C-alpha positions in Angstrom: 46.9 -157.5 -208.9 47.4 -153.6 -208.5 44.6 -150.8 -207.9 44.1 -148.2 -210.3 41.6 -146.6 -208.5 43.3 -143.3 -207.8 45.3 -142.8 -210.8 44.2 -139.7 -213.4 43.0 -139.5 -216.8 43.7 -136.0 -218.7 41.7 -136.1 -222.2 42.6 -133.4 -224.3 40.6 -132.3 -227.1 43.4 -131.9 -229.6 46.9 -133.6 -230.8 48.3 -130.6 -229.8 47.0 -130.3 -226.2 48.1 -134.3 -226.0 52.0 -132.9 -227.1 51.9 -130.4 -224.6 50.2 -132.4 -221.9 53.5 -135.2 -222.6 56.0 -131.9 -222.2 54.5 -130.3 -219.4 54.0 -134.0 -217.6 57.5 -135.8 -218.5 57.6 -139.2 -218.1 54.9 -139.4 -215.1 52.4 -140.1 -217.7 51.1 -142.9 -220.3 49.4 -142.5 -223.8 46.3 -144.3 -223.6 44.3 -144.9 -226.2 41.7 -148.0 -226.7 43.1 -149.7 -223.2 42.9 -153.5 -224.7 46.9 -154.0 -223.3 47.6 -151.3 -221.2 44.9 -151.6 -218.5 45.7 -155.3 -218.5 49.6 -154.8 -218.1 49.1 -151.7 -215.3 47.0 -154.4 -213.2 49.0 -157.0 -213.2 52.1 -155.2 -212.6 54.0 -155.7 -216.4 53.6 -151.6 -217.3 54.5 -149.1 -214.5 51.8 -147.3 -212.8 51.3 -144.0 -214.3 48.6 -141.1 -214.5 47.3 -141.4 -218.1 46.3 -139.2 -220.9 43.4 -140.5 -223.4 44.0 -139.7 -226.6 41.1 -142.0 -227.6 39.0 -139.1 -228.3 40.8 -137.2 -231.1 39.2 -137.5 -234.5 42.5 -136.2 -236.1 44.3 -139.4 -235.3 41.3 -142.2 -237.2 40.8 -142.5 -240.8 41.9 -144.4 -243.6 43.1 -142.5 -246.4 43.9 -143.1 -250.4 46.3 -140.6 -252.1 49.3 -140.4 -254.7 49.7 -143.8 -254.6 49.7 -144.1 -250.4 47.3 -145.8 -248.0 47.9 -143.8 -244.5 45.8 -144.7 -241.8 45.6 -143.3 -238.6 47.2 -143.9 -235.3 43.3 -144.3 -233.3 41.8 -146.4 -236.5 40.2 -149.2 -234.9 40.8 -152.9 -236.5 37.0 -153.0 -236.9 37.7 -150.2 -239.6 40.7 -151.2 -241.1 38.8 -154.9 -241.5 35.8 -153.0 -243.3 37.8 -150.5 -245.0 37.3 -150.7 -248.8 41.0 -149.0 -249.8 42.2 -151.5 -247.3 40.1 -154.6 -248.4 40.7 -153.8 -251.9 44.6 -152.9 -252.5 45.7 -155.1 -249.3 43.4 -157.7 -247.9 45.4 -160.0 -246.0 46.1 -156.8 -243.7 42.3 -156.6 -243.1 42.6 -160.4 -242.8 44.9 -159.7 -239.5 43.0 -157.3 -238.5 40.3 -159.7 -237.8 42.1 -162.3 -235.9 43.3 -159.1 -233.2 40.8 -160.8 -230.7 37.5 -160.6 -230.1 34.7 -158.4 -231.5 34.6 -155.9 -228.7 38.7 -156.1 -229.2 38.5 -155.3 -232.5 36.0 -152.6 -231.7 38.3 -150.8 -229.3 41.4 -151.7 -230.0 44.0 -149.3 -232.3 46.5 -150.3 -234.7 48.9 -147.4 -232.9 48.2 -149.1 -230.0 48.8 -152.5 -231.6 52.4 -151.3 -232.6 53.1 -149.3 -229.7 52.3 -152.2 -227.4 55.7 -153.6 -229.4 54.3 -157.1 -228.7 56.4 -159.5 -231.6 53.5 -161.5 -231.5 51.4 -158.5 -232.8 49.0 -159.7 -236.1 49.4 -156.5 -237.6 53.0 -156.5 -238.0 53.9 -159.2 -240.3 51.6 -157.5 -243.2 53.0 -154.1 -242.5 56.3 -155.2 -242.6 55.9 -157.0 -246.3 54.4 -153.6 -247.1 57.2 -151.7 -246.1 55.6 -149.5 -244.0 56.3 -146.4 -242.2 55.2 -144.6 -239.1 54.7 -141.3 -238.6 55.6 -140.0 -235.0 54.8 -136.2 -233.9 56.0 -134.0 -230.9 56.6 -130.5 -229.8 59.6 -129.6 -231.8 58.0 -131.5 -235.2 57.5 -135.0 -237.0 59.3 -137.4 -238.6 59.0 -140.7 -240.7 60.5 -143.8 -239.5 60.1 -147.3 -241.6 58.4 -150.1 -239.9 61.8 -151.7 -239.6 63.9 -149.3 -238.0 61.2 -148.4 -235.6 61.7 -151.9 -233.6 65.3 -151.5 -231.7 64.6 -155.1 -230.0 61.6 -156.3 -227.3 59.7 -153.6 -226.0 62.2 -151.0 -227.8 60.7 -148.4 -229.9 62.4 -145.6 -231.6 59.7 -142.7 -229.5 60.9 -140.4 -227.3 58.3 -140.2 -223.9 57.3 -136.6 -225.6 56.2 -138.1 -228.7 53.3 -139.7 -230.1 52.7 -142.1 -233.2 50.4 -140.6 -235.3 50.0 -142.4 -238.7 50.7 -145.6 -240.5 51.4 -145.7 -244.4 52.4 -147.5 -246.9 52.5 -147.7 -250.6 49.8 -149.0 -252.3 51.4 -152.7 -254.0 51.8 -153.7 -257.4 48.2 -155.4 -259.0 49.9 -158.0 -260.3 51.0 -159.5 -256.7 49.4 -161.0 -253.6 49.7 -160.9 -250.4 48.6 -163.5 -248.0 48.1 -163.4 -243.9 49.0 -166.3 -241.5 48.2 -167.2 -237.8 48.7 -169.8 -235.5 47.1 -170.1 -232.3 46.5 -173.1 -229.6 43.0 -172.2 -229.8 40.1 -171.0 -232.4 39.1 -167.3 -231.2 41.1 -164.8 -229.2 44.2 -166.1 -228.9 47.9 -164.8 -228.9 49.8 -166.1 -231.8 52.3 -169.1 -231.8 53.8 -167.9 -235.2 51.8 -165.7 -237.0 53.6 -164.1 -240.7 52.5 -162.7 -244.0 53.8 -163.6 -247.3 53.5 -160.7 -250.5 54.0 -162.5 -253.9 54.5 -161.2 -257.7 55.7 -163.5 -260.5 56.0 -162.5 -263.9 56.8 -164.6 -266.8 56.8 -168.1 -265.4 59.6 -167.0 -262.2 58.9 -165.3 -259.2 59.6 -161.9 -259.3 59.4 -160.5 -255.7 58.7 -162.2 -253.0 58.3 -160.9 -249.1 58.5 -162.9 -246.1 57.8 -161.7 -242.5 57.1 -164.0 -239.2 56.5 -162.8 -235.4 56.5 -164.6 -232.7 60.2 -166.4 -233.1 62.3 -163.6 -232.5 62.5 -160.2 -230.0 60.8 -158.2 -232.8 59.0 -159.5 -236.3 61.3 -160.3 -238.8 61.9 -160.5 -242.5 62.9 -163.8 -243.9 65.8 -162.5 -245.9 67.6 -165.8 -246.9 63.9 -167.1 -247.8 63.8 -164.2 -250.0 67.0 -164.4 -251.5 66.5 -168.0 -252.9 63.2 -167.2 -254.4 64.0 -164.0 -256.1 64.2 -165.0 -259.7 63.3 -168.7 -259.3 60.7 -170.6 -260.8 57.6 -171.7 -258.5 58.2 -175.0 -258.5 57.9 -177.4 -255.2 61.7 -178.0 -254.3 61.9 -174.0 -254.3 59.1 -173.5 -252.0 60.3 -176.0 -249.7 64.0 -175.1 -249.9 62.7 -171.5 -248.9 60.3 -172.2 -246.2 63.5 -174.1 -244.5 65.2 -171.1 -245.1 63.5 -169.2 -242.4 65.0 -170.8 -239.6 68.5 -168.5 -240.6 66.4 -165.3 -239.5 64.7 -166.6 -236.3 65.3 -167.2 -232.9 62.6 -168.5 -231.5 62.0 -168.9 -227.5 60.3 -171.3 -225.4 57.4 -170.1 -223.5 53.8 -171.1 -222.0 52.4 -171.3 -225.9 55.0 -173.6 -227.5 58.5 -174.3 -227.1 61.5 -172.6 -229.4 61.4 -176.3 -231.7 57.8 -176.2 -232.0 57.4 -172.9 -233.2 60.7 -172.6 -235.3 58.7 -176.1 -237.0 55.2 -174.0 -237.3 57.4 -171.6 -238.8 58.6 -173.7 -241.5 55.3 -175.5 -242.2 53.4 -172.0 -242.5 55.8 -170.3 -244.7 55.5 -173.3 -247.1 51.8 -173.6 -246.9 51.6 -169.6 -247.5 53.5 -169.9 -250.9 52.2 -172.8 -251.9 48.4 -171.0 -251.7 50.0 -167.9 -253.9 51.8 -170.2 -256.6 48.4 -172.0 -256.8 46.1 -168.9 -257.0 44.0 -169.7 -253.4 
């Protein structure tokens, strides 16, 4: 295990100070917020051993706001805050469900949504709901800010569209239609604090006896979280009968590329992905 006793930790008081430090110190430092992933990775040699810029105290990046038909979440908002948020529970309760599965209470109280995103794990529980919400991330640097869709933000396994001198500052999404409904699911090897073997989210809107719109995302089954586009195409404009739901669930195989690891084989993950998507679709159709 790697010792971290002599690592320097810089604690800026403002976002501007943090960006100045990043600009001045180049790639010699790493941003840390809750540290629930990064410290473990550094101690086990899974992440480079670097000095740290601790931004956890930047209150300007901790908020949940509902404005102009959008929900905006500051990158330093904890999962406990997201799970308990009135706007989240009102408009996107399935994101609150995901926040509640992120880990133990201690982890939920410390881990931040921005940290979960930049850790870039394809098994991250916050990502599938954000994918079906077509969320965007705001990235800031000394040269200005830019907004990137959540899908374009991830370029591959642990690869993101963010420069060493930039900070992920906010996650935002349009409030979904009130006649639609979403659902989050997670399959782990045990109850409690477990990394997902498969996770995902489904959002559906029905009108006049047919599925007018549907979005399906899956995690832990590809290098990044993916949208099950083939399944969505099958369901849009179709009747929500059992045969269509089963056909759509089977079609997720075309959009995933699971691997074997210590938590499960590729075949097991594929089977669980099909089963969970079918169960989620069935629950949404039955209004459960």
